[in-house]
C-alpha positions as CSV (number, residue, x, y, z in Angstrom):
1,X,-69.2,-33.1,71.8
2,X,-66.8,-35.6,70.5
3,X,-64.0,-34.4,68.4
4,X,-65.0,-36.5,65.3
5,X,-68.5,-35.0,65.4
6,X,-67.1,-31.4,65.5
7,X,-64.8,-32.2,62.4
8,X,-67.8,-33.7,60.6
9,X,-70.1,-30.7,61.4
10,X,-67.3,-28.2,60.3
11,X,-66.8,-30.0,57.0
12,X,-70.5,-30.0,56.3
13,X,-70.8,-26.3,57.1
14,X,-67.8,-25.5,54.8
15,X,-69.2,-27.5,52.0
16,X,-72.7,-26.0,52.5
17,X,-71.4,-22.4,52.4
18,X,-69.4,-23.1,49.4
19,X,-72.3,-24.7,47.5
20,X,-74.5,-21.8,48.4
21,X,-72.0,-19.3,47.3
22,X,-71.6,-21.0,43.9
23,X,-75.3,-21.3,43.5
24,X,-75.9,-17.6,44.2
25,X,-73.0,-16.7,41.8
26,X,-74.4,-18.8,39.0
27,X,-77.9,-17.2,39.5
28,X,-76.5,-13.6,39.5
29,X,-74.6,-14.4,36.4
30,X,-77.7,-15.8,34.8
31,X,-79.8,-12.8,35.8
32,X,-77.1,-10.3,34.5
33,X,-77.0,-12.2,31.2
34,X,-80.6,-12.0,30.8
35,X,-80.8,-8.3,31.7
36,X,-78.1,-7.4,29.3
37,X,-79.7,-9.4,26.5
38,X,-76.3,-10.7,25.4
39,X,-77.1,-14.4,25.4
40,X,-74.5,-17.2,25.8
41,X,-71.3,-17.4,23.9
42,X,-70.7,-20.7,22.0
43,X,-67.6,-22.2,20.6
44,X,-68.1,-20.6,17.2
45,X,-68.2,-17.2,18.7
46,X,-71.9,-16.6,18.1
47,X,-74.5,-15.7,20.8
48,X,-77.6,-17.7,21.6
49,X,-80.8,-15.6,21.7
50,X,-81.3,-14.5,25.3
51,X,-84.4,-15.5,27.4
52,X,-86.0,-12.7,29.5
53,X,-87.3,-13.7,32.8
54,X,-90.4,-11.6,32.3
55,X,-91.5,-13.5,29.2
56,X,-92.9,-16.9,28.6
57,X,-90.0,-19.1,27.7
58,X,-92.1,-21.3,25.5
59,X,-92.3,-18.4,23.0
60,X,-88.5,-18.2,22.6
61,X,-86.9,-19.5,19.5
62,X,-85.8,-23.1,19.7
63,X,-82.2,-23.7,20.6
64,X,-80.1,-25.9,18.3
65,X,-78.5,-28.8,20.1
66,X,-75.5,-28.5,17.8
67,X,-74.7,-25.2,19.4
68,X,-74.7,-26.6,22.8
69,X,-71.7,-28.8,22.1
70,X,-69.2,-26.2,23.0
71,X,-65.6,-27.4,23.2
72,X,-63.2,-25.4,25.3
73,X,-60.3,-26.1,23.0
74,X,-62.3,-24.4,20.2
75,X,-62.8,-21.1,22.0
76,X,-61.4,-17.9,20.7
77,X,-58.0,-16.9,21.8
78,X,-59.1,-13.3,22.2
79,X,-60.9,-12.0,25.3
80,X,-64.4,-13.6,25.3
81,X,-65.8,-10.5,27.0
82,X,-65.0,-8.3,24.0
83,X,-67.8,-6.4,22.7
84,X,-66.8,-7.3,19.2
85,X,-68.0,-10.8,19.5
86,X,-70.2,-11.8,16.6
87,X,-73.3,-9.6,16.6
88,X,-75.8,-9.0,13.7
89,X,-75.0,-6.2,11.4
90,X,-77.1,-3.1,11.6
91,X,-79.4,-2.4,8.6
92,X,-77.3,0.5,7.6
93,X,-74.3,-1.7,7.2
94,X,-76.1,-4.5,5.2
95,X,-78.1,-2.1,3.0
96,X,-75.3,0.3,2.1
97,X,-74.9,0.7,-1.6
98,X,-73.0,3.7,-2.9
99,X,-74.3,3.2,-6.5
100,X,-78.1,2.7,-6.8
101,X,-79.2,-0.2,-9.1
102,X,-81.1,2.3,-11.2
103,X,-77.9,4.1,-12.3
104,X,-77.0,3.8,-16.0
105,X,-73.2,3.2,-15.6
106,X,-70.7,3.2,-18.5
107,X,-66.9,2.7,-18.2
108,X,-64.7,3.7,-21.1
109,X,-61.4,2.3,-20.5
110,X,-58.4,3.7,-22.3
111,X,-55.4,1.5,-22.5
112,X,-57.6,-1.6,-22.1
113,X,-54.8,-4.0,-23.1
114,X,-52.3,-2.6,-20.6
115,X,-51.1,-3.8,-17.2
116,X,-53.1,-1.6,-15.2
117,X,-56.4,-2.5,-16.9
118,X,-55.7,-6.2,-16.9
119,X,-54.5,-6.6,-13.3
120,X,-56.6,-3.9,-11.5
121,X,-59.5,-2.3,-13.3
122,X,-61.1,-5.1,-15.2
123,X,-60.9,-7.7,-12.3
124,X,-62.4,-5.0,-10.0
125,X,-65.2,-4.2,-12.3
126,X,-66.0,-7.9,-12.7
127,X,-66.0,-8.4,-8.9
128,X,-68.2,-5.4,-8.3
129,X,-70.7,-6.6,-10.9
130,X,-70.8,-10.1,-9.5
131,X,-71.5,-8.7,-6.0
132,X,-74.3,-6.6,-7.4
133,X,-72.6,-3.4,-6.4
134,X,-72.8,-2.2,-10.0
135,X,-75.9,-2.0,-12.1
136,X,-76.7,-5.2,-14.0
137,X,-76.6,-3.5,-17.4
138,X,-73.3,-1.9,-16.8
139,X,-71.4,-1.1,-20.1
140,X,-67.6,-1.5,-20.5
141,X,-66.0,-0.2,-23.6
142,X,-62.2,-0.7,-24.0
143,X,-60.1,1.4,-26.2
144,X,-56.5,0.7,-27.1
145,X,-54.1,1.0,-30.1
146,X,-54.7,-1.3,-33.1
147,X,-52.8,-4.4,-33.5
148,X,-50.7,-2.9,-36.3
149,X,-49.9,0.2,-34.3
150,X,-48.6,-1.3,-31.1
151,X,-51.9,-2.9,-29.6
152,X,-52.6,-6.5,-28.8
153,X,-56.3,-6.9,-29.2
154,X,-58.1,-6.7,-32.5
155,X,-61.8,-6.6,-31.9
156,X,-64.7,-7.2,-29.4
157,X,-64.5,-10.9,-29.6
158,X,-60.8,-10.9,-28.7
159,X,-61.4,-8.3,-25.9
160,X,-64.1,-10.5,-24.3
161,X,-61.7,-13.5,-24.4
162,X,-59.0,-11.3,-22.8
163,X,-61.4,-10.0,-20.2
164,X,-62.3,-13.6,-19.3
165,X,-58.6,-14.4,-18.8
166,X,-57.9,-11.3,-16.7
167,X,-60.8,-12.1,-14.4
168,X,-60.1,-15.8,-14.0
169,X,-63.2,-16.7,-15.9
170,X,-66.3,-14.6,-16.3
171,X,-70.0,-15.4,-16.9
172,X,-71.3,-14.9,-20.3
173,X,-73.6,-12.2,-19.0
174,X,-70.7,-10.1,-17.9
175,X,-68.7,-10.5,-21.1
176,X,-71.7,-9.5,-23.2
177,X,-71.5,-6.1,-21.4
178,X,-67.9,-5.6,-22.8
179,X,-67.1,-3.9,-26.1
180,X,-64.0,-2.7,-27.9
181,X,-62.6,-0.1,-30.2
182,X,-59.2,0.7,-31.5
183,X,-57.3,3.8,-32.5
184,X,-54.4,6.0,-31.4
185,X,-55.1,7.9,-28.2
186,X,-54.3,11.3,-29.8
187,X,-56.3,10.6,-32.9
188,X,-59.4,12.9,-32.8
189,X,-61.3,10.9,-35.5
190,X,-60.6,7.5,-33.7
191,X,-61.7,8.8,-30.4
192,X,-64.7,10.3,-32.0
193,X,-65.8,7.0,-33.5
194,X,-65.4,5.3,-30.1
195,X,-67.6,8.0,-28.6
196,X,-70.3,7.4,-31.1
197,X,-70.1,3.7,-30.5
198,X,-70.5,4.3,-26.7
199,X,-73.5,6.6,-27.4
200,X,-75.1,3.9,-29.5
201,X,-74.8,1.2,-26.9
202,X,-76.2,3.6,-24.3
203,X,-79.1,4.3,-26.5
204,X,-79.7,0.5,-26.9
205,X,-79.5,0.2,-23.1
206,X,-82.0,3.0,-22.6
207,X,-84.5,1.4,-25.1
208,X,-84.3,-1.8,-23.0
209,X,-85.4,0.2,-20.0
210,X,-88.9,1.3,-19.7
211,X,-89.4,4.9,-20.7
212,X,-85.9,6.1,-20.5
213,X,-83.4,8.1,-22.7
214,X,-79.8,7.3,-23.4
215,X,-78.5,10.1,-21.1
216,X,-81.0,10.1,-18.3
217,X,-79.4,9.3,-15.1
218,X,-76.3,8.0,-16.9
219,X,-72.8,8.1,-15.4
220,X,-70.0,7.7,-17.9
221,X,-66.5,7.1,-16.4
222,X,-63.4,7.9,-18.7
223,X,-60.6,5.8,-17.1
224,X,-57.1,6.6,-18.4
225,X,-55.1,3.5,-17.7
226,X,-52.3,4.8,-19.9
227,X,-48.8,6.3,-19.1
228,X,-48.9,9.7,-17.8
229,X,-47.4,11.4,-20.9
230,X,-50.6,10.3,-22.8
231,X,-52.9,12.2,-20.5
232,X,-52.6,15.5,-22.2
233,X,-53.1,14.4,-25.9
234,X,-55.9,12.0,-24.8
235,X,-57.7,14.9,-23.0
236,X,-57.4,17.1,-26.1
237,X,-58.8,14.4,-28.3
238,X,-61.8,13.9,-26.0
239,X,-62.4,17.7,-25.6
240,X,-62.3,18.2,-29.3
241,X,-65.2,15.8,-29.5
242,X,-67.3,17.6,-27.1
243,X,-66.4,15.7,-24.0
244,X,-66.5,17.7,-20.8
245,X,-69.2,20.1,-22.1
246,X,-72.1,17.6,-21.5
247,X,-75.4,18.9,-20.1
248,X,-76.9,17.9,-16.8
249,X,-78.4,14.7,-18.1
250,X,-75.1,12.9,-18.7
251,X,-72.7,12.9,-15.7
252,X,-69.1,12.5,-16.8
253,X,-66.2,11.3,-14.5
254,X,-62.5,11.4,-15.5
255,X,-60.0,9.2,-13.7
256,X,-56.2,9.7,-13.8
257,X,-53.7,7.7,-11.8
258,X,-50.3,8.8,-10.4
259,X,-47.6,9.5,-11.3
260,X,-48.6,13.1,-12.1
261,X,-45.4,14.5,-13.7
262,X,-41.8,13.9,-12.7
263,X,-41.2,17.3,-11.0
264,X,-42.9,20.6,-10.4
265,X,-42.8,21.9,-13.9
266,X,-44.2,18.8,-15.5
267,X,-47.0,18.6,-12.9
268,X,-47.9,22.3,-13.6
269,X,-48.1,21.6,-17.2
270,X,-50.3,18.5,-16.6
271,X,-52.6,20.4,-14.4
272,X,-52.9,23.0,-17.0
273,X,-53.8,20.4,-19.7
274,X,-56.4,18.7,-17.5
275,X,-58.0,22.2,-16.8
276,X,-59.9,21.6,-20.1
277,X,-62.1,19.3,-18.1
278,X,-64.5,20.4,-15.3
279,X,-62.5,20.2,-12.1
280,X,-65.4,18.8,-10.1
281,X,-65.5,15.8,-12.5
282,X,-61.7,15.0,-12.4
283,X,-60.6,12.3,-10.0
284,X,-56.7,12.2,-9.3
285,X,-56.3,8.7,-7.9
286,X,-53.7,7.6,-5.4
287,X,-55.0,4.0,-4.7
288,X,-53.3,4.0,-1.3
289,X,-56.0,6.3,0.0
290,X,-58.5,3.6,-0.6
291,X,-56.8,1.0,1.6
292,X,-58.7,0.1,4.8
293,X,-56.0,1.0,7.4
294,X,-55.1,4.3,5.7
295,X,-58.8,5.3,5.8
296,X,-59.0,4.3,9.4
297,X,-56.2,6.9,10.4
298,X,-58.7,9.7,10.6
299,X,-61.1,7.7,12.8
300,X,-58.3,6.4,14.9
301,X,-57.1,10.0,15.5
302,X,-60.3,12.0,15.9
303,X,-62.7,9.5,17.4
304,X,-60.4,8.6,20.4
305,X,-59.9,11.1,23.1
306,X,-56.7,9.3,24.3
307,X,-54.8,10.4,21.3
308,X,-55.7,14.1,21.6
309,X,-53.0,15.1,24.2
310,X,-50.4,12.7,22.8
311,X,-50.5,13.6,19.0
312,X,-47.9,16.3,19.0
313,X,-44.2,17.0,19.5
314,X,-44.3,16.9,23.3
315,X,-45.2,13.2,23.3
316,X,-44.1,12.0,19.9
317,X,-40.3,11.6,19.1
318,X,-40.5,10.5,15.4
319,X,-43.0,9.3,12.8
320,X,-42.1,6.7,10.2
321,X,-43.9,5.7,7.1
322,X,-42.4,2.4,5.7
323,X,-42.8,0.7,2.3
324,X,-40.9,-2.5,1.7
325,X,-41.3,-5.2,-1.0
326,X,-39.3,-8.4,-1.2
327,X,-39.5,-8.5,-5.0
328,X,-37.5,-6.4,-7.4
329,X,-38.8,-4.4,-10.3
330,X,-39.3,-7.6,-12.4
331,X,-40.7,-6.6,-15.7
332,X,-41.3,-2.9,-14.9
333,X,-37.8,-1.8,-15.9
334,X,-39.0,0.4,-18.8
335,X,-41.2,2.5,-16.5
336,X,-39.4,2.3,-13.2
337,X,-36.0,3.3,-14.7
338,X,-37.5,6.7,-15.8
339,X,-39.0,7.4,-12.3
340,X,-37.3,5.7,-9.5
341,X,-38.8,4.8,-6.2
342,X,-39.0,8.4,-4.8
343,X,-41.3,9.4,-7.7
344,X,-43.1,6.0,-7.8
345,X,-43.9,5.5,-4.1
346,X,-42.6,8.2,-1.7
347,X,-43.8,11.4,-3.4
348,X,-47.4,10.1,-3.5
349,X,-48.3,7.1,-1.5
350,X,-46.1,7.7,1.5
351,X,-46.6,11.5,1.6
352,X,-50.3,11.1,1.6
353,X,-50.2,8.8,4.6
354,X,-47.9,11.3,6.4
355,X,-50.4,14.1,5.6
356,X,-53.2,12.1,7.2
357,X,-51.1,11.6,10.3
358,X,-50.0,15.3,10.6
359,X,-53.1,17.1,9.5
360,X,-55.4,19.0,11.9
361,X,-59.0,17.9,12.5
362,X,-61.1,18.8,9.5
363,X,-64.5,20.5,10.0
364,X,-66.2,17.3,8.6
365,X,-65.2,14.1,6.8
366,X,-66.2,15.7,3.5
367,X,-63.8,15.7,0.6
368,X,-63.4,19.5,0.7
369,X,-62.6,19.7,4.3
370,X,-60.2,16.8,4.4
371,X,-58.3,18.2,1.4
372,X,-58.1,21.6,3.0
373,X,-56.4,20.2,6.1
374,X,-54.1,18.0,4.1
375,X,-53.0,20.9,1.9
376,X,-52.3,23.1,4.9
377,X,-49.9,20.5,6.4
378,X,-48.2,19.9,3.1
379,X,-47.6,23.7,2.7
380,X,-45.9,23.6,6.1
381,X,-43.3,20.9,5.1
382,X,-40.0,22.2,4.2
383,X,-38.3,21.0,0.9
384,X,-36.3,17.8,1.3
385,X,-32.6,18.6,2.0
386,X,-30.1,16.7,0.0
387,X,-28.2,15.5,3.2
388,X,-31.6,14.2,4.6
389,X,-32.0,11.5,2.0
390,X,-30.2,8.2,1.3
391,X,-30.5,6.4,-2.0
392,X,-29.7,2.8,-2.8
393,X,-29.9,0.3,-5.6
394,X,-29.9,-3.4,-5.1
395,X,-27.2,-5.7,-6.3
396,X,-26.8,-9.4,-6.8
397,X,-26.8,-11.6,-3.7
398,X,-27.3,-15.2,-3.0
399,X,-31.1,-14.5,-3.1
400,X,-31.4,-12.8,-6.5
401,X,-29.9,-10.8,-9.3
402,X,-29.2,-7.1,-9.2
403,X,-31.1,-4.1,-10.6
404,X,-28.8,-3.7,-13.5
405,X,-29.0,-7.3,-14.4
406,X,-32.9,-7.1,-14.9
407,X,-33.7,-7.9,-18.4
408,X,-36.2,-4.9,-18.7
409,X,-33.6,-2.3,-17.6
410,X,-31.9,-1.2,-20.7
411,X,-29.4,1.3,-19.3
412,X,-26.9,-0.9,-17.7
413,X,-25.2,2.1,-16.1
414,X,-28.4,3.5,-14.6
415,X,-28.3,5.3,-11.3
416,X,-32.1,5.0,-10.7
417,X,-32.7,4.4,-6.9
418,X,-34.7,1.3,-5.7
419,X,-34.2,2.4,-2.1
420,X,-34.8,5.7,-0.5
421,X,-34.9,6.9,3.1
422,X,-35.8,10.6,3.6
423,X,-36.5,12.8,6.7
424,X,-38.9,15.6,6.4
425,X,-39.8,18.4,8.8
426,X,-43.0,20.2,9.4
427,X,-42.8,23.9,10.4
428,X,-45.8,24.3,12.7
429,X,-46.5,24.4,16.4
430,X,-47.7,20.8,16.7
431,X,-44.8,19.1,14.8
432,X,-41.8,21.4,15.0
433,X,-38.6,19.4,15.7
434,X,-40.3,15.9,15.1
435,X,-38.5,14.1,12.2
436,X,-41.0,12.4,9.8
437,X,-39.2,9.5,8.1
438,X,-40.3,8.2,4.7
439,X,-38.7,4.9,3.6
440,X,-39.3,3.0,0.4
441,X,-37.3,-0.1,-0.7
442,X,-37.5,-2.9,-3.2
443,X,-35.9,-6.3,-3.0
444,X,-35.5,-6.2,0.8
445,X,-36.2,-8.5,3.7
446,X,-40.0,-8.5,3.6
447,X,-43.4,-7.2,2.3
448,X,-44.7,-4.6,4.5
449,X,-46.4,-1.1,4.5
450,X,-46.8,0.4,7.9
451,X,-46.9,3.6,10.0
452,X,-44.9,3.8,13.2
453,X,-45.4,6.6,15.7
454,X,-42.6,6.5,18.3
455,X,-43.1,8.3,21.6
456,X,-40.6,9.9,23.9
457,X,-39.3,7.9,27.0
458,X,-40.9,8.5,30.4
459,X,-39.2,11.6,31.9
460,X,-37.9,11.1,35.5
461,X,-38.5,7.4,35.5
462,X,-37.1,5.5,38.5
463,X,-33.8,3.8,38.1
464,X,-35.2,0.3,37.5
465,X,-37.4,1.5,34.5
466,X,-34.9,4.0,32.8
467,X,-33.7,1.4,30.4
468,X,-37.3,0.5,29.2
469,X,-38.1,0.9,25.5
470,X,-40.4,3.8,24.6
471,X,-43.9,3.3,23.6
472,X,-44.9,2.9,19.9
473,X,-48.1,2.8,18.0
474,X,-48.0,0.8,14.9
475,X,-50.6,0.8,12.1
476,X,-49.8,-2.0,9.6
477,X,-51.5,-1.3,6.2
478,X,-50.4,-4.6,4.6
479,X,-50.1,-7.5,4.8
480,X,-52.4,-8.8,7.7
481,X,-53.8,-5.4,8.6
482,X,-53.1,-4.5,12.3
483,X,-53.2,-1.7,14.9
484,X,-51.2,-2.3,18.0
485,X,-49.4,-0.5,21.0
486,X,-46.0,-1.5,22.1
487,X,-46.1,-1.0,25.9
488,X,-44.1,-2.0,28.9
489,X,-45.4,-4.8,31.2
490,X,-44.1,-6.6,34.2
491,X,-42.8,-10.2,33.5
492,X,-45.1,-12.7,35.3
493,X,-43.5,-14.2,38.2
494,X,-42.1,-13.4,41.8
495,X,-39.8,-10.7,40.7
496,X,-41.2,-7.1,40.5
497,X,-38.3,-5.5,38.7
498,X,-38.4,-7.5,35.5
499,X,-40.2,-5.6,32.7
500,X,-40.6,-6.5,28.9
501,X,-42.2,-4.8,26.0
502,X,-45.4,-6.5,24.8
503,X,-47.9,-5.7,22.1
504,X,-51.4,-4.5,23.1
505,X,-53.5,-5.5,20.1
506,X,-56.6,-3.4,19.2
507,X,-58.1,-6.5,17.7
508,X,-58.3,-4.9,14.2
509,X,-57.0,-8.2,12.8
510,X,-59.9,-10.2,14.4
511,X,-62.4,-7.7,12.9
512,X,-60.7,-7.9,9.5
513,X,-61.1,-11.8,9.6
514,X,-64.8,-11.5,10.4
515,X,-65.4,-9.2,7.6
516,X,-62.9,-10.7,5.0
517,X,-65.5,-11.7,2.5
518,X,-67.0,-8.2,2.6
519,X,-64.0,-6.0,3.1
520,X,-63.4,-4.1,-0.1
521,X,-60.0,-3.7,-1.7
522,X,-58.8,-0.3,-2.6
523,X,-59.8,-0.2,-6.3
524,X,-63.3,-1.6,-5.4
525,X,-64.0,1.3,-3.0
526,X,-62.4,3.9,-5.2
527,X,-64.3,2.9,-8.5
528,X,-67.5,3.0,-6.7
529,X,-66.7,6.5,-5.2
530,X,-65.9,7.7,-8.7
531,X,-69.4,6.7,-10.0
532,X,-70.9,8.1,-6.8
533,X,-69.0,11.4,-7.3
534,X,-67.3,11.2,-3.9
535,X,-63.8,12.8,-3.8
536,X,-63.1,12.0,-0.2
537,X,-60.3,9.5,-0.9
538,X,-58.8,11.3,-4.0
539,X,-56.0,13.9,-4.0
540,X,-56.4,17.5,-5.4
541,X,-54.1,19.1,-8.0
542,X,-53.0,21.6,-5.3
543,X,-51.8,18.7,-3.1
544,X,-49.8,17.3,-6.0
545,X,-48.1,20.7,-6.7
546,X,-47.1,21.0,-3.0
547,X,-45.8,17.4,-3.0
548,X,-43.5,18.2,-5.9
549,X,-42.4,21.4,-4.4
550,X,-41.1,19.3,-1.4
551,X,-39.2,16.8,-3.5
552,X,-38.2,18.5,-6.7
553,X,-35.1,20.5,-5.4
554,X,-33.5,17.3,-3.9
555,X,-34.3,15.2,-7.0
556,X,-32.6,17.9,-9.3
557,X,-29.6,18.2,-7.1
558,X,-29.1,14.4,-7.0
559,X,-29.6,14.2,-10.8
560,X,-27.1,17.1,-11.5
561,X,-24.5,15.8,-9.0
562,X,-24.7,12.3,-10.7
563,X,-24.0,10.6,-7.3
564,X,-24.3,6.8,-7.7
565,X,-26.7,5.1,-5.3
566,X,-25.4,3.0,-2.4
567,X,-25.4,-0.7,-3.2
568,X,-27.2,-3.2,-1.1
569,X,-27.6,-7.0,-1.5
570,X,-30.9,-8.3,-2.6
571,X,-32.7,-9.6,0.5
572,X,-31.0,-7.3,2.9
573,X,-32.4,-4.3,4.9
574,X,-30.9,-1.8,2.6
575,X,-27.7,0.2,2.6
576,X,-25.7,0.9,5.8
577,X,-25.9,4.6,5.1
578,X,-29.5,4.6,6.0
579,X,-28.7,3.5,9.5
580,X,-26.2,6.4,9.8
581,X,-28.9,8.8,8.9
582,X,-31.1,7.2,11.5
583,X,-28.5,7.8,14.2
584,X,-28.3,11.4,13.4
585,X,-32.0,11.6,14.5
586,X,-31.5,9.5,17.6
587,X,-32.7,6.2,16.2
588,X,-30.8,3.0,15.8
589,X,-32.4,2.3,12.5
590,X,-35.4,3.0,10.5
591,X,-38.3,0.6,10.8
592,X,-38.9,-2.0,13.5
593,X,-37.5,-5.4,14.4
594,X,-34.2,-7.0,13.6
595,X,-33.6,-9.1,10.4
596,X,-30.8,-11.4,9.5
597,X,-27.9,-10.0,7.4
598,X,-27.7,-11.2,3.8
599,X,-24.3,-11.7,2.4
600,X,-23.4,-10.1,-0.9
601,X,-23.2,-12.4,-3.9
602,X,-19.8,-14.2,-4.3
603,X,-19.0,-16.0,-7.6
604,X,-19.2,-19.8,-7.3
605,X,-15.8,-21.7,-7.5
606,X,-17.2,-23.6,-10.5
607,X,-16.9,-21.3,-13.5
608,X,-20.2,-20.4,-15.2
609,X,-22.3,-21.6,-12.1
610,X,-24.5,-19.0,-10.4
611,X,-27.2,-19.4,-7.8
612,X,-30.8,-19.7,-8.9
613,X,-32.6,-16.4,-8.8
614,X,-36.3,-15.7,-8.2
615,X,-36.1,-12.8,-10.7
616,X,-33.4,-13.6,-13.2
């Protein structure tokens, strides 16, 4: 056979085998796709309805030609084989409604003209009503001091105009559900008149419903959007008017927000005052417990077997709960200067997150069982030692003005802390010897709330890998919710001894983007749970007392010693003393990532000229 013929035959044979292989592979892929019923994935991430080989294809839904125009450049950057690709929601997800439409819901909002009501409560109620998650005949009754007695709203007409501004424009149907009354919060007669007004409005609503009574199936929420020192006199005024002793027809709910006192003694007094109300109907709100990623901590821990053997002192080197804000205290000086960042953030928000990380598995996800396990771990935490905490206060820099220069801070010699880094210790078999770092800071480099679980290095690692960074699990609560591992990976290329730390993303950010229009904010979830009588994401008074037991000794010591806080420039990472505390526990610094150093403020060479400030 001639050589040219052999080459030609060989080429044809190779091409034939290759074509056959590709055809079989394509057929196998098609059959597998049909068997799994997963359909084809298009450029928008959706899946085309699958066609079973056992059915008449003429009966299948018609395919849109627009979906067939898939562009490779428009594909998702994530793994296209992920089982989180767009799939139809289950009926249980789409039909979930914590508050039935038939519920007669009333919200009596004390402090209706205040900051909490205008920025949180009223916009949330408006949003829930628009999304039809609250009954259409919802009643909102605002109560605040009269104009001549410190209030800013005169009557119902002014209140409706105020609600419209708070909510960025509200439909007339919603504003018609809003009413208003005035009086002092400790005035029994004024509170009584307000309650009579509420009862009359509820009676009118019941008359508009076929065959109902004013109290039948009615839930009345008393929301105390007032400073904590008003809780006790307000509660007395309510109880003197018969509130808290309602029969089974009217279901009452009482909402109080942190801070719950400023030390152990004041918290004990508050608990005693609120004991006038039925404990099962009192909701102690820490809104961080309603945040999506904080709620996910229990699922992350107890629904994944991979964490069971790692979640202890044998694998975990340190746990950090970090709160950072770029802004200063702005107009909150009157409140903040009385409390400081430990009482405002650390003793409640961060400690609750720490408890969720450290608690044992509850018997169920009911409120009773979750609270029981959180209380156990709080009881095992030793009181904060004075040498395990660093306090700071921000000062002027090129970025902005200092704390003492804030117009709302009246005491220009204040030692109130705007930065705190504390190390707590849990005395139990799971966590003995593991430092739990709580860090809260204002006017620093960035906005971030996150949990960082740092693991030990690999024991007995080979020489090439001994310098590798340890693994870390990061749960970012805000902004841009994320859950990711920091793991070691070989650098792509010919060399086999180059290692780098990379992020293994659990794709929570992608899921959040898909559900953004449906994902509730903390107050949305918590207000619905109050009406539904679900305490799962609220704290108990016993937890509050334990939290103050942990922090009160150090707070009193620092107050009595009158130690000035360390100064740090606005826009920096915080005082250098915090890094020294971190080194005592084998860490370079608290938190993650390096940030540029911000120079302290230096006066301009031109007299009277100072840099522009975002907060001055």
